[in-house]
C-alpha positions, 0 to 999 in steps of 0.5 A: 559536492557531498551526499547532502547536496545530492539529497537536495538535488533529488528533493528538488527533482521529486517536488518541483518546488524549492520551497517543499524540497527545503522543508523536507530536507530541514534546511532553509530555502536560501541554503539548499538554492545556494548549494544546488547552484554551487553543484551546477558551477562545479559540473559546468551544467544547468540542472533546473530551469527556474522561474517564479511559478514552477521548476523544470529539469532540463535534459542533462539535469534529468540524467544528473538526478538519476545518477544522484539517486543511484549514489543515494540508493547504494549509500543507503544499501551499504548502511542497510547491509551493515545494520542488518549484519549487526542485527537482523531483527532490529531497527525501523520497519516501514510496512505498508497495506492498502486501506481495505486491509490496513485497519483490520489487520494493523492492530493485531500486527502491532501487538505480534511484532511488539512481542516477537520482535521487541527490537523492531520499530514499526512504521505503518503506511496505509495507501492504495496498491499502486502508491505502495508499490512505487514506494517499494521500489524507491525505498521508501517503505521495506515491505507490504501487505498486498494481493496477490499475484503481482506482475512486477518482477522486482518484487518477491512475495509470500502468500499469508491468508485467503480472505473470503467475501460474503455478500452484505445485506440490510436486515430488511433486504428480501435476501436477509433470510438467507444463511447461504447463497449461490454466486448464480443468484446474484445474477443482475443484482447491482453491488455497491463498489469502492471507488477507482484505484482500490484493488478490492474494486477490481476483484469485485468487478471480476466476480461480478462479471463472472456471476453476471452481477452489475455495479450500482452506478453513480454510487461509490464509496471511499472505504469498506466502513462507508459500503458498510454504512450504505448497505445498512442504510438501504442503499444496496448491497455489497461484498464484504471480505471476512477480515472486515466483518464483525458478527455483532453489527446491527442492520446488516446481515453477512451471508456466505457463498456456497460455491465459487467463494470470491476471495482474495489472496493477501501476501507479504511483498518486498523487493528481491534486493532487500537485505533484510530477507530474514526479517521478512521470513520472520514476518511471514511466520508471524502473519501466518501464526496470526491466522492459525496456518502453518 
């Protein structure tokens, strides 16, 4: 039994498919199946129940997979410690961000990292917050840009900047002649919001509850760009984070709030057990410099 075999076991458990697992492990399906049967024979137990339609873990198989994942994590940790000791500001960096932030922040990030950390090879991941947290926990990414605070105890975080929201209305909307607005003026106003799973939706709902506004039912968007186009089309009004606001947009007016401004705090998040703390601290400096924060 070797590390390769443990990777095969974990892959089959994750994808519940020998075919998908073999593709992810870059090996033929018969070879993968043979190696797993060999491990089962060595251990004298059955890890997987197999039929033509699905793959299930046996009860003892669940324990074996957990143990195999632990061994692989420990090996990965040893390699990371060694690599980090040799050159802490070099190597691959997998960084995630949620959709209503990624497309607006990643372009500047790529330029900054190329300049400040030339030995870093950057991999960018755009996913919803809950998926990014899972990927952090499983070691699939190194760090992520998320809204703070977070309740997960295994994560460390540093705030980077505050992203304030403004009210976005069509140029023909009755409020379009306003240059500033009070949150209380949104009472009973219906707002367009993002789909379920977006953290910005939760933030907007909290603000709606406080201001007495409501969600416009039956209409939701999958992205901020869709929300922007819906506003321009006269479908409704919405909250737009400043990072996504383009002053030269045609057909839309952005109105700042005069008090109790809705906002989100964006922070850099990583595992407390990460061996790349020096790199994380350098990234925090880079992000703060990007936003003029000292």
